[in-house]
PyMOL Python script that loads the backbone (N, CA, C, O; Angstrom):
from pymol import cmd

cmd.read_pdbstr("""\
ATOM      1  N   MET A   1     -35.487 -19.527  26.927  1.00  0.00           N
ATOM      2  CA  MET A   1     -34.877 -19.526  25.604  1.00  0.00           C
ATOM      3  C   MET A   1     -33.379 -19.769  25.771  1.00  0.00           C
ATOM      4  O   MET A   1     -32.708 -19.080  26.540  1.00  0.00           O
ATOM      5  N   ASP A   2     -32.880 -20.730  25.060  1.00  0.00           N
ATOM      6  CA  ASP A   2     -31.478 -21.038  25.243  1.00  0.00           C
ATOM      7  C   ASP A   2     -30.642 -20.841  23.980  1.00  0.00           C
ATOM      8  O   ASP A   2     -29.423 -21.010  24.015  1.00  0.00           O
ATOM      9  N   ARG A   3     -31.276 -20.490  22.876  1.00  0.00           N
ATOM     10  CA  ARG A   3     -30.514 -20.194  21.663  1.00  0.00           C
ATOM     11  C   ARG A   3     -30.313 -18.692  21.567  1.00  0.00           C
ATOM     12  O   ARG A   3     -31.269 -17.921  21.652  1.00  0.00           O
ATOM     13  N   LYS A   4     -29.083 -18.290  21.392  1.00  0.00           N
ATOM     14  CA  LYS A   4     -28.733 -16.871  21.344  1.00  0.00           C
ATOM     15  C   LYS A   4     -28.089 -16.565  19.999  1.00  0.00           C
ATOM     16  O   LYS A   4     -27.547 -17.448  19.334  1.00  0.00           O
ATOM     17  N   VAL A   5     -28.159 -15.297  19.615  1.00  0.00           N
ATOM     18  CA  VAL A   5     -27.488 -14.816  18.417  1.00  0.00           C
ATOM     19  C   VAL A   5     -26.969 -13.412  18.726  1.00  0.00           C
ATOM     20  O   VAL A   5     -27.630 -12.634  19.413  1.00  0.00           O
ATOM     21  N   VAL A   6     -25.791 -13.103  18.217  1.00  0.00           N
ATOM     22  CA  VAL A   6     -25.240 -11.765  18.385  1.00  0.00           C
ATOM     23  C   VAL A   6     -25.480 -11.000  17.096  1.00  0.00           C
ATOM     24  O   VAL A   6     -25.086 -11.438  16.015  1.00  0.00           O
ATOM     25  N   ILE A   7     -26.127  -9.858  17.223  1.00  0.00           N
ATOM     26  CA  ILE A   7     -26.500  -9.042  16.070  1.00  0.00           C
ATOM     27  C   ILE A   7     -25.726  -7.735  16.136  1.00  0.00           C
ATOM     28  O   ILE A   7     -25.678  -7.082  17.178  1.00  0.00           O
ATOM     29  N   THR A   8     -25.122  -7.359  15.017  1.00  0.00           N
ATOM     30  CA  THR A   8     -24.441  -6.078  14.918  1.00  0.00           C
ATOM     31  C   THR A   8     -25.366  -5.118  14.194  1.00  0.00           C
ATOM     32  O   THR A   8     -25.738  -5.364  13.047  1.00  0.00           O
ATOM     33  N   ASN A   9     -25.742  -4.029  14.846  1.00  0.00           N
ATOM     34  CA  ASN A   9     -26.676  -3.079  14.233  1.00  0.00           C
ATOM     35  C   ASN A   9     -25.940  -2.143  13.271  1.00  0.00           C
ATOM     36  O   ASN A   9     -24.729  -2.256  13.083  1.00  0.00           O
ATOM     37  N   SER A  10     -26.680  -1.230  12.675  1.00  0.00           N
ATOM     38  CA  SER A  10     -26.118  -0.323  11.663  1.00  0.00           C
ATOM     39  C   SER A  10     -25.070   0.634  12.241  1.00  0.00           C
ATOM     40  O   SER A  10     -24.301   1.230  11.488  1.00  0.00           O
ATOM     41  N   LEU A  11     -25.031   0.788  13.573  1.00  0.00           N
ATOM     42  CA  LEU A  11     -24.037   1.646  14.227  1.00  0.00           C
ATOM     43  C   LEU A  11     -22.799   0.859  14.661  1.00  0.00           C
ATOM     44  O   LEU A  11     -21.875   1.415  15.256  1.00  0.00           O
ATOM     45  N   GLY A  12     -22.792  -0.444  14.355  1.00  0.00           N
ATOM     46  CA  GLY A  12     -21.661  -1.286  14.724  1.00  0.00           C
ATOM     47  C   GLY A  12     -21.731  -1.836  16.132  1.00  0.00           C
ATOM     48  O   GLY A  12     -20.786  -2.476  16.592  1.00  0.00           O
ATOM     49  N   GLN A  13     -22.841  -1.597  16.828  1.00  0.00           N
ATOM     50  CA  GLN A  13     -23.005  -2.102  18.196  1.00  0.00           C
ATOM     51  C   GLN A  13     -23.472  -3.552  18.143  1.00  0.00           C
ATOM     52  O   GLN A  13     -24.337  -3.908  17.344  1.00  0.00           O
ATOM     53  N   GLN A  14     -22.888  -4.385  19.004  1.00  0.00           N
ATOM     54  CA  GLN A  14     -23.299  -5.779  19.078  1.00  0.00           C
ATOM     55  C   GLN A  14     -24.278  -5.970  20.219  1.00  0.00           C
ATOM     56  O   GLN A  14     -24.078  -5.474  21.328  1.00  0.00           O
ATOM     57  N   MET A  15     -25.346  -6.705  19.917  1.00  0.00           N
ATOM     58  CA  MET A  15     -26.383  -6.960  20.900  1.00  0.00           C
ATOM     59  C   MET A  15     -26.728  -8.437  20.859  1.00  0.00           C
ATOM     60  O   MET A  15     -26.802  -9.034  19.786  1.00  0.00           O
ATOM     61  N   GLN A  16     -26.938  -9.022  22.021  1.00  0.00           N
ATOM     62  CA  GLN A  16     -27.311 -10.422  22.086  1.00  0.00           C
ATOM     63  C   GLN A  16     -28.822 -10.539  22.109  1.00  0.00           C
ATOM     64  O   GLN A  16     -29.501  -9.836  22.858  1.00  0.00           O
ATOM     65  N   ALA A  17     -29.345 -11.439  21.277  1.00  0.00           N
ATOM     66  CA  ALA A  17     -30.792 -11.651  21.191  1.00  0.00           C
ATOM     67  C   ALA A  17     -31.101 -13.122  21.449  1.00  0.00           C
ATOM     68  O   ALA A  17     -30.273 -13.997  21.191  1.00  0.00           O
ATOM     69  N   ASP A  18     -32.288 -13.378  21.954  1.00  0.00           N
ATOM     70  CA  ASP A  18     -32.786 -14.737  22.110  1.00  0.00           C
ATOM     71  C   ASP A  18     -33.524 -15.138  20.846  1.00  0.00           C
ATOM     72  O   ASP A  18     -34.380 -14.399  20.359  1.00  0.00           O
ATOM     73  N   VAL A  19     -33.194 -16.307  20.315  1.00  0.00           N
ATOM     74  CA  VAL A  19     -33.871 -16.827  19.131  1.00  0.00           C
ATOM     75  C   VAL A  19     -35.144 -17.532  19.579  1.00  0.00           C
ATOM     76  O   VAL A  19     -35.108 -18.434  20.416  1.00  0.00           O
ATOM     77  N   ILE A  20     -36.256 -17.114  19.016  1.00  0.00           N
ATOM     78  CA  ILE A  20     -37.530 -17.753  19.321  1.00  0.00           C
ATOM     79  C   ILE A  20     -37.744 -18.940  18.385  1.00  0.00           C
ATOM     80  O   ILE A  20     -38.076 -20.039  18.827  1.00  0.00           O
ATOM     81  N   THR A  21     -37.548 -18.705  17.088  1.00  0.00           N
ATOM     82  CA  THR A  21     -37.660 -19.776  16.108  1.00  0.00           C
ATOM     83  C   THR A  21     -36.973 -19.343  14.821  1.00  0.00           C
ATOM     84  O   THR A  21     -36.747 -18.156  14.584  1.00  0.00           O
ATOM     85  N   ALA A  22     -36.652 -20.316  14.011  1.00  0.00           N
ATOM     86  CA  ALA A  22     -36.132 -20.070  12.667  1.00  0.00           C
ATOM     87  C   ALA A  22     -36.783 -21.117  11.763  1.00  0.00           C
ATOM     88  O   ALA A  22     -37.019 -22.249  12.186  1.00  0.00           O
ATOM     89  N   PHE A  23     -37.065 -20.742  10.544  1.00  0.00           N
ATOM     90  CA  PHE A  23     -37.758 -21.658   9.639  1.00  0.00           C
ATOM     91  C   PHE A  23     -37.495 -21.257   8.199  1.00  0.00           C
ATOM     92  O   PHE A  23     -37.016 -20.159   7.916  1.00  0.00           O
ATOM     93  N   THR A  24     -37.820 -22.171   7.296  1.00  0.00           N
ATOM     94  CA  THR A  24     -37.729 -21.929   5.859  1.00  0.00           C
ATOM     95  C   THR A  24     -39.140 -21.899   5.293  1.00  0.00           C
ATOM     96  O   THR A  24     -39.931 -22.808   5.543  1.00  0.00           O
ATOM     97  N   LEU A  25     -39.455 -20.869   4.539  1.00  0.00           N
ATOM     98  CA  LEU A  25     -40.748 -20.760   3.883  1.00  0.00           C
ATOM     99  C   LEU A  25     -40.681 -21.554   2.584  1.00  0.00           C
ATOM    100  O   LEU A  25     -39.849 -21.270   1.722  1.00  0.00           O
ATOM    101  N   LYS A  26     -41.547 -22.538   2.444  1.00  0.00           N
ATOM    102  CA  LYS A  26     -41.510 -23.431   1.281  1.00  0.00           C
ATOM    103  C   LYS A  26     -41.765 -22.703  -0.035  1.00  0.00           C
ATOM    104  O   LYS A  26     -41.188 -23.052  -1.064  1.00  0.00           O
ATOM    105  N   GLU A  27     -42.633 -21.687   0.001  1.00  0.00           N
ATOM    106  CA  GLU A  27     -43.005 -20.980  -1.235  1.00  0.00           C
ATOM    107  C   GLU A  27     -41.823 -20.319  -1.935  1.00  0.00           C
ATOM    108  O   GLU A  27     -41.796 -20.241  -3.163  1.00  0.00           O
ATOM    109  N   ASN A  28     -40.846 -19.842  -1.164  1.00  0.00           N
ATOM    110  CA  ASN A  28     -39.721 -19.145  -1.792  1.00  0.00           C
ATOM    111  C   ASN A  28     -38.356 -19.702  -1.367  1.00  0.00           C
ATOM    112  O   ASN A  28     -37.316 -19.167  -1.751  1.00  0.00           O
ATOM    113  N   ASN A  29     -38.369 -20.775  -0.576  1.00  0.00           N
ATOM    114  CA  ASN A  29     -37.145 -21.416  -0.089  1.00  0.00           C
ATOM    115  C   ASN A  29     -36.232 -20.422   0.635  1.00  0.00           C
ATOM    116  O   ASN A  29     -35.008 -20.549   0.593  1.00  0.00           O
ATOM    117  N   GLN A  30     -36.831 -19.443   1.292  1.00  0.00           N
ATOM    118  CA  GLN A  30     -36.108 -18.391   2.024  1.00  0.00           C
ATOM    119  C   GLN A  30     -36.133 -18.718   3.514  1.00  0.00           C
ATOM    120  O   GLN A  30     -37.145 -19.187   4.035  1.00  0.00           O
ATOM    121  N   ASN A  31     -35.018 -18.470   4.194  1.00  0.00           N
ATOM    122  CA  ASN A  31     -34.920 -18.685   5.638  1.00  0.00           C
ATOM    123  C   ASN A  31     -35.291 -17.418   6.392  1.00  0.00           C
ATOM    124  O   ASN A  31     -35.001 -16.307   5.949  1.00  0.00           O
ATOM    125  N   TYR A  32     -35.946 -17.605   7.552  1.00  0.00           N
ATOM    126  CA  TYR A  32     -36.384 -16.500   8.397  1.00  0.00           C
ATOM    127  C   TYR A  32     -36.035 -16.807   9.847  1.00  0.00           C
ATOM    128  O   TYR A  32     -35.856 -17.963  10.231  1.00  0.00           O
ATOM    129  N   ILE A  33     -35.942 -15.753  10.638  1.00  0.00           N
ATOM    130  CA  ILE A  33     -35.668 -15.897  12.063  1.00  0.00           C
ATOM    131  C   ILE A  33     -36.588 -14.957  12.837  1.00  0.00           C
ATOM    132  O   ILE A  33     -36.862 -13.837  12.407  1.00  0.00           O
ATOM    133  N   VAL A  34     -37.058 -15.436  13.985  1.00  0.00           N
ATOM    134  CA  VAL A  34     -37.850 -14.618  14.912  1.00  0.00           C
ATOM    135  C   VAL A  34     -37.024 -14.553  16.201  1.00  0.00           C
ATOM    136  O   VAL A  34     -36.616 -15.582  16.741  1.00  0.00           O
ATOM    137  N   TYR A  35     -36.784 -13.338  16.682  1.00  0.00           N
ATOM    138  CA  TYR A  35     -35.912 -13.162  17.842  1.00  0.00           C
ATOM    139  C   TYR A  35     -36.401 -11.994  18.695  1.00  0.00           C
ATOM    140  O   TYR A  35     -37.276 -11.226  18.296  1.00  0.00           O
ATOM    141  N   THR A  36     -35.804 -11.888  19.885  1.00  0.00           N
ATOM    142  CA  THR A  36     -36.188 -10.831  20.807  1.00  0.00           C
ATOM    143  C   THR A  36     -34.974 -10.351  21.602  1.00  0.00           C
ATOM    144  O   THR A  36     -34.030 -11.105  21.843  1.00  0.00           O
ATOM    145  N   PHE A  37     -35.021  -9.096  21.997  1.00  0.00           N
ATOM    146  CA  PHE A  37     -34.043  -8.532  22.933  1.00  0.00           C
ATOM    147  C   PHE A  37     -34.665  -8.426  24.326  1.00  0.00           C
ATOM    148  O   PHE A  37     -34.094  -7.818  25.231  1.00  0.00           O
ATOM    149  N   ASN A  38     -35.856  -9.034  24.480  1.00  0.00           N
ATOM    150  CA  ASN A  38     -36.606  -9.042  25.742  1.00  0.00           C
ATOM    151  C   ASN A  38     -36.995  -7.643  26.201  1.00  0.00           C
ATOM    152  O   ASN A  38     -37.028  -7.358  27.398  1.00  0.00           O
ATOM    153  N   GLU A  39     -37.289  -6.774  25.236  1.00  0.00           N
ATOM    154  CA  GLU A  39     -37.766  -5.426  25.553  1.00  0.00           C
ATOM    155  C   GLU A  39     -39.273  -5.491  25.777  1.00  0.00           C
ATOM    156  O   GLU A  39     -39.990  -6.179  25.050  1.00  0.00           O
ATOM    157  N   LYS A  40     -39.737  -4.780  26.773  1.00  0.00           N
ATOM    158  CA  LYS A  40     -41.175  -4.761  27.053  1.00  0.00           C
ATOM    159  C   LYS A  40     -41.849  -3.624  26.307  1.00  0.00           C
ATOM    160  O   LYS A  40     -41.316  -2.518  26.209  1.00  0.00           O
ATOM    161  N   ASN A  41     -43.028  -3.916  25.786  1.00  0.00           N
ATOM    162  CA  ASN A  41     -43.895  -2.949  25.146  1.00  0.00           C
ATOM    163  C   ASN A  41     -45.234  -3.076  25.876  1.00  0.00           C
ATOM    164  O   ASN A  41     -46.080  -3.889  25.505  1.00  0.00           O
ATOM    165  N   LYS A  42     -45.411  -2.269  26.908  1.00  0.00           N
ATOM    166  CA  LYS A  42     -46.537  -2.396  27.838  1.00  0.00           C
ATOM    167  C   LYS A  42     -46.439  -3.768  28.498  1.00  0.00           C
ATOM    168  O   LYS A  42     -45.507  -4.010  29.266  1.00  0.00           O
ATOM    169  N   ASN A  43     -47.376  -4.669  28.217  1.00  0.00           N
ATOM    170  CA  ASN A  43     -47.367  -5.992  28.851  1.00  0.00           C
ATOM    171  C   ASN A  43     -46.798  -7.083  27.956  1.00  0.00           C
ATOM    172  O   ASN A  43     -46.806  -8.253  28.338  1.00  0.00           O
ATOM    173  N   ASN A  44     -46.312  -6.731  26.794  1.00  0.00           N
ATOM    174  CA  ASN A  44     -45.810  -7.715  25.844  1.00  0.00           C
ATOM    175  C   ASN A  44     -44.301  -7.559  25.652  1.00  0.00           C
ATOM    176  O   ASN A  44     -43.732  -6.500  25.914  1.00  0.00           O
ATOM    177  N   ILE A  45     -43.677  -8.626  25.195  1.00  0.00           N
ATOM    178  CA  ILE A  45     -42.257  -8.570  24.848  1.00  0.00           C
ATOM    179  C   ILE A  45     -42.153  -8.383  23.342  1.00  0.00           C
ATOM    180  O   ILE A  45     -42.777  -9.117  22.575  1.00  0.00           O
ATOM    181  N   LYS A  46     -41.358  -7.392  22.918  1.00  0.00           N
ATOM    182  CA  LYS A  46     -41.190  -7.113  21.491  1.00  0.00           C
ATOM    183  C   LYS A  46     -40.450  -8.261  20.821  1.00  0.00           C
ATOM    184  O   LYS A  46     -39.484  -8.798  21.363  1.00  0.00           O
ATOM    185  N   THR A  47     -40.918  -8.627  19.637  1.00  0.00           N
ATOM    186  CA  THR A  47     -40.240  -9.628  18.826  1.00  0.00           C
ATOM    187  C   THR A  47     -39.935  -9.031  17.457  1.00  0.00           C
ATOM    188  O   THR A  47     -40.580  -8.079  17.018  1.00  0.00           O
ATOM    189  N   TYR A  48     -38.947  -9.608  16.800  1.00  0.00           N
ATOM    190  CA  TYR A  48     -38.521  -9.146  15.489  1.00  0.00           C
ATOM    191  C   TYR A  48     -38.448 -10.342  14.556  1.00  0.00           C
ATOM    192  O   TYR A  48     -38.116 -11.449  14.980  1.00  0.00           O
ATOM    193  N   THR A  49     -38.756 -10.120  13.291  1.00  0.00           N
ATOM    194  CA  THR A  49     -38.674 -11.166  12.275  1.00  0.00           C
ATOM    195  C   THR A  49     -37.870 -10.625  11.109  1.00  0.00           C
ATOM    196  O   THR A  49     -38.096  -9.506  10.647  1.00  0.00           O
ATOM    197  N   SER A  50     -36.929 -11.430  10.637  1.00  0.00           N
ATOM    198  CA  SER A  50     -36.069 -11.011   9.530  1.00  0.00           C
ATOM    199  C   SER A  50     -35.842 -12.159   8.562  1.00  0.00           C
ATOM    200  O   SER A  50     -35.962 -13.331   8.918  1.00  0.00           O
ATOM    201  N   LYS A  51     -35.510 -11.792   7.324  1.00  0.00           N
ATOM    202  CA  LYS A  51     -35.023 -12.769   6.361  1.00  0.00           C
ATOM    203  C   LYS A  51     -33.561 -13.001   6.662  1.00  0.00           C
ATOM    204  O   LYS A  51     -32.847 -12.078   7.054  1.00  0.00           O
ATOM    205  N   ILE A  52     -33.115 -14.221   6.481  1.00  0.00           N
ATOM    206  CA  ILE A  52     -31.705 -14.540   6.676  1.00  0.00           C
ATOM    207  C   ILE A  52     -31.049 -14.615   5.301  1.00  0.00           C
ATOM    208  O   ILE A  52     -31.509 -15.325   4.407  1.00  0.00           O
ATOM    209  N   ARG A  53     -29.965 -13.864   5.161  1.00  0.00           N
ATOM    210  CA  ARG A  53     -29.213 -13.859   3.893  1.00  0.00           C
ATOM    211  C   ARG A  53     -27.759 -14.166   4.208  1.00  0.00           C
ATOM    212  O   ARG A  53     -27.166 -13.586   5.117  1.00  0.00           O
ATOM    213  N   GLU A  54     -27.194 -15.096   3.431  1.00  0.00           N
ATOM    214  CA  GLU A  54     -25.778 -15.407   3.587  1.00  0.00           C
ATOM    215  C   GLU A  54     -25.020 -14.852   2.399  1.00  0.00           C
ATOM    216  O   GLU A  54     -25.404 -15.051   1.246  1.00  0.00           O
ATOM    217  N   GLU A  55     -23.943 -14.158   2.697  1.00  0.00           N
ATOM    218  CA  GLU A  55     -23.130 -13.539   1.641  1.00  0.00           C
ATOM    219  C   GLU A  55     -21.666 -13.609   2.053  1.00  0.00           C
ATOM    220  O   GLU A  55     -21.276 -13.070   3.089  1.00  0.00           O
ATOM    221  N   ASN A  56     -20.860 -14.276   1.234  1.00  0.00           N
ATOM    222  CA  ASN A  56     -19.415 -14.409   1.508  1.00  0.00           C
ATOM    223  C   ASN A  56     -19.138 -14.961   2.901  1.00  0.00           C
ATOM    224  O   ASN A  56     -18.229 -14.495   3.588  1.00  0.00           O
ATOM    225  N   GLY A  57     -19.919 -15.951   3.314  1.00  0.00           N
ATOM    226  CA  GLY A  57     -19.713 -16.577   4.615  1.00  0.00           C
ATOM    227  C   GLY A  57     -20.249 -15.795   5.796  1.00  0.00           C
ATOM    228  O   GLY A  57     -20.146 -16.255   6.933  1.00  0.00           O
ATOM    229  N   GLU A  58     -20.816 -14.631   5.559  1.00  0.00           N
ATOM    230  CA  GLU A  58     -21.407 -13.808   6.620  1.00  0.00           C
ATOM    231  C   GLU A  58     -22.929 -13.962   6.581  1.00  0.00           C
ATOM    232  O   GLU A  58     -23.512 -14.156   5.514  1.00  0.00           O
ATOM    233  N   ILE A  59     -23.557 -13.875   7.732  1.00  0.00           N
ATOM    234  CA  ILE A  59     -25.013 -13.969   7.848  1.00  0.00           C
ATOM    235  C   ILE A  59     -25.566 -12.567   8.087  1.00  0.00           C
ATOM    236  O   ILE A  59     -25.075 -11.831   8.944  1.00  0.00           O
ATOM    237  N   TYR A  60     -26.595 -12.208   7.317  1.00  0.00           N
ATOM    238  CA  TYR A  60     -27.247 -10.897   7.443  1.00  0.00           C
ATOM    239  C   TYR A  60     -28.733 -11.104   7.682  1.00  0.00           C
ATOM    240  O   TYR A  60     -29.334 -12.048   7.169  1.00  0.00           O
ATOM    241  N   PHE A  61     -29.316 -10.208   8.469  1.00  0.00           N
ATOM    242  CA  PHE A  61     -30.760 -10.189   8.673  1.00  0.00           C
ATOM    243  C   PHE A  61     -31.319  -9.027   7.869  1.00  0.00           C
ATOM    244  O   PHE A  61     -30.931  -7.877   8.073  1.00  0.00           O
ATOM    245  N   ASP A  62     -32.229  -9.330   6.956  1.00  0.00           N
ATOM    246  CA  ASP A  62     -32.839  -8.318   6.104  1.00  0.00           C
ATOM    247  C   ASP A  62     -34.300  -8.109   6.494  1.00  0.00           C
ATOM    248  O   ASP A  62     -34.971  -9.029   6.961  1.00  0.00           O
ATOM    249  N   ALA A  63     -34.771  -6.899   6.295  1.00  0.00           N
ATOM    250  CA  ALA A  63     -36.176  -6.567   6.557  1.00  0.00           C
ATOM    251  C   ALA A  63     -37.072  -7.259   5.539  1.00  0.00           C
ATOM    252  O   ALA A  63     -36.669  -7.502   4.401  1.00  0.00           O
ATOM    253  N   ILE A  64     -38.265  -7.565   5.955  1.00  0.00           N
ATOM    254  CA  ILE A  64     -39.284  -8.116   5.057  1.00  0.00           C
ATOM    255  C   ILE A  64     -40.115  -6.937   4.591  1.00  0.00           C
ATOM    256  O   ILE A  64     -40.897  -6.379   5.361  1.00  0.00           O
ATOM    257  N   THR A  65     -39.948  -6.554   3.332  1.00  0.00           N
ATOM    258  CA  THR A  65     -40.600  -5.350   2.829  1.00  0.00           C
ATOM    259  C   THR A  65     -41.795  -5.627   1.934  1.00  0.00           C
ATOM    260  O   THR A  65     -42.616  -4.735   1.715  1.00  0.00           O
ATOM    261  N   ASP A  66     -41.912  -6.831   1.417  1.00  0.00           N
ATOM    262  CA  ASP A  66     -43.014  -7.188   0.526  1.00  0.00           C
ATOM    263  C   ASP A  66     -44.213  -7.655   1.363  1.00  0.00           C
ATOM    264  O   ASP A  66     -44.089  -8.577   2.170  1.00  0.00           O
ATOM    265  N   GLU A  67     -45.355  -7.025   1.171  1.00  0.00           N
ATOM    266  CA  GLU A  67     -46.538  -7.330   1.985  1.00  0.00           C
ATOM    267  C   GLU A  67     -47.011  -8.769   1.799  1.00  0.00           C
ATOM    268  O   GLU A  67     -47.409  -9.407   2.773  1.00  0.00           O
ATOM    269  N   ASP A  68     -46.978  -9.297   0.573  1.00  0.00           N
ATOM    270  CA  ASP A  68     -47.391 -10.687   0.340  1.00  0.00           C
ATOM    271  C   ASP A  68     -46.447 -11.660   1.050  1.00  0.00           C
ATOM    272  O   ASP A  68     -46.890 -12.642   1.647  1.00  0.00           O
ATOM    273  N   GLU A  69     -45.160 -11.381   0.980  1.00  0.00           N
ATOM    274  CA  GLU A  69     -44.188 -12.215   1.674  1.00  0.00           C
ATOM    275  C   GLU A  69     -44.434 -12.158   3.180  1.00  0.00           C
ATOM    276  O   GLU A  69     -44.400 -13.186   3.856  1.00  0.00           O
ATOM    277  N   TRP A  70     -44.680 -10.958   3.706  1.00  0.00           N
ATOM    278  CA  TRP A  70     -44.918 -10.800   5.143  1.00  0.00           C
ATOM    279  C   TRP A  70     -46.148 -11.580   5.584  1.00  0.00           C
ATOM    280  O   TRP A  70     -46.143 -12.171   6.664  1.00  0.00           O
ATOM    281  N   LYS A  71     -47.209 -11.595   4.770  1.00  0.00           N
ATOM    282  CA  LYS A  71     -48.415 -12.368   5.108  1.00  0.00           C
ATOM    283  C   LYS A  71     -48.089 -13.853   5.215  1.00  0.00           C
ATOM    284  O   LYS A  71     -48.566 -14.520   6.133  1.00  0.00           O
ATOM    285  N   LYS A  72     -47.292 -14.379   4.300  1.00  0.00           N
ATOM    286  CA  LYS A  72     -46.915 -15.795   4.322  1.00  0.00           C
ATOM    287  C   LYS A  72     -46.035 -16.107   5.528  1.00  0.00           C
ATOM    288  O   LYS A  72     -46.186 -17.157   6.151  1.00  0.00           O
ATOM    289  N   VAL A  73     -45.127 -15.209   5.856  1.00  0.00           N
ATOM    290  CA  VAL A  73     -44.253 -15.389   7.012  1.00  0.00           C
ATOM    291  C   VAL A  73     -45.081 -15.383   8.294  1.00  0.00           C
ATOM    292  O   VAL A  73     -44.901 -16.242   9.157  1.00  0.00           O
ATOM    293  N   ARG A  74     -45.981 -14.422   8.416  1.00  0.00           N
ATOM    294  CA  ARG A  74     -46.839 -14.325   9.602  1.00  0.00           C
ATOM    295  C   ARG A  74     -47.668 -15.601   9.773  1.00  0.00           C
ATOM    296  O   ARG A  74     -47.816 -16.109  10.885  1.00  0.00           O
ATOM    297  N   GLU A  75     -48.208 -16.114   8.657  1.00  0.00           N
ATOM    298  CA  GLU A  75     -48.997 -17.353   8.694  1.00  0.00           C
ATOM    299  C   GLU A  75     -48.129 -18.527   9.155  1.00  0.00           C
ATOM    300  O   GLU A  75     -48.575 -19.347   9.957  1.00  0.00           O
ATOM    301  N   ALA A  76     -46.892 -18.611   8.652  1.00  0.00           N
ATOM    302  CA  ALA A  76     -45.985 -19.690   9.053  1.00  0.00           C
ATOM    303  C   ALA A  76     -45.664 -19.604  10.538  1.00  0.00           C
ATOM    304  O   ALA A  76     -45.597 -20.628  11.219  1.00  0.00           O
ATOM    305  N   ILE A  77     -45.467 -18.392  11.045  1.00  0.00           N
ATOM    306  CA  ILE A  77     -45.190 -18.207  12.475  1.00  0.00           C
ATOM    307  C   ILE A  77     -46.392 -18.665  13.298  1.00  0.00           C
ATOM    308  O   ILE A  77     -46.232 -19.392  14.279  1.00  0.00           O
ATOM    309  N   LEU A  78     -47.581 -18.248  12.906  1.00  0.00           N
ATOM    310  CA  LEU A  78     -48.786 -18.633  13.632  1.00  0.00           C
ATOM    311  C   LEU A  78     -48.990 -20.148  13.612  1.00  0.00           C
ATOM    312  O   LEU A  78     -49.411 -20.730  14.611  1.00  0.00           O
ATOM    313  N   ASN A  79     -48.695 -20.780  12.489  1.00  0.00           N
ATOM    314  CA  ASN A  79     -48.824 -22.241  12.412  1.00  0.00           C
ATOM    315  C   ASN A  79     -47.855 -22.929  13.353  1.00  0.00           C
ATOM    316  O   ASN A  79     -48.189 -23.968  13.922  1.00  0.00           O
ATOM    317  N   GLN A  80     -46.652 -22.372  13.534  1.00  0.00           N
ATOM    318  CA  GLN A  80     -45.676 -22.964  14.459  1.00  0.00           C
ATOM    319  C   GLN A  80     -46.143 -22.815  15.904  1.00  0.00           C
ATOM    320  O   GLN A  80     -45.947 -23.714  16.721  1.00  0.00           O
ATOM    321  N   VAL A  81     -46.755 -21.689  16.210  1.00  0.00           N
ATOM    322  CA  VAL A  81     -47.226 -21.456  17.572  1.00  0.00           C
ATOM    323  C   VAL A  81     -48.369 -22.394  17.914  1.00  0.00           C
ATOM    324  O   VAL A  81     -48.464 -22.884  19.039  1.00  0.00           O
ATOM    325  N   ILE A  82     -49.228 -22.641  16.949  1.00  0.00           N
ATOM    326  CA  ILE A  82     -50.409 -23.482  17.190  1.00  0.00           C
ATOM    327  C   ILE A  82     -50.030 -24.951  17.311  1.00  0.00           C
ATOM    328  O   ILE A  82     -50.642 -25.683  18.089  1.00  0.00           O
ATOM    329  N   GLU A  83     -49.037 -25.389  16.559  1.00  0.00           N
ATOM    330  CA  GLU A  83     -48.666 -26.813  16.555  1.00  0.00           C
ATOM    331  C   GLU A  83     -48.082 -27.275  17.843  1.00  0.00           C
ATOM    332  O   GLU A  83     -47.728 -28.446  17.975  1.00  0.00           O
TER     333      GLU A  83
END
""", "prot")
cmd.dss("prot")
cmd.show_as("cartoon", "prot")
cmd.util.cbc("prot")
cmd.orient("prot")
């Protein structure tokens, strides 16, 4: 993975993450990002998915809280992996 992003958490700590993919969901014209800090969870590497929001020139990652939206995002991710 060669695309990196620096994320500032709620405590103000900056962490570098590897970007796995980013895409726009056609149904809502919303941008999403899938990234990892390369943390292991047993035999798997943890991944995170967030909505991308731009406000006053700053980029924010928001949680996906709507179950229907999450289903569409998950489907889009799976379609990218299969292609």
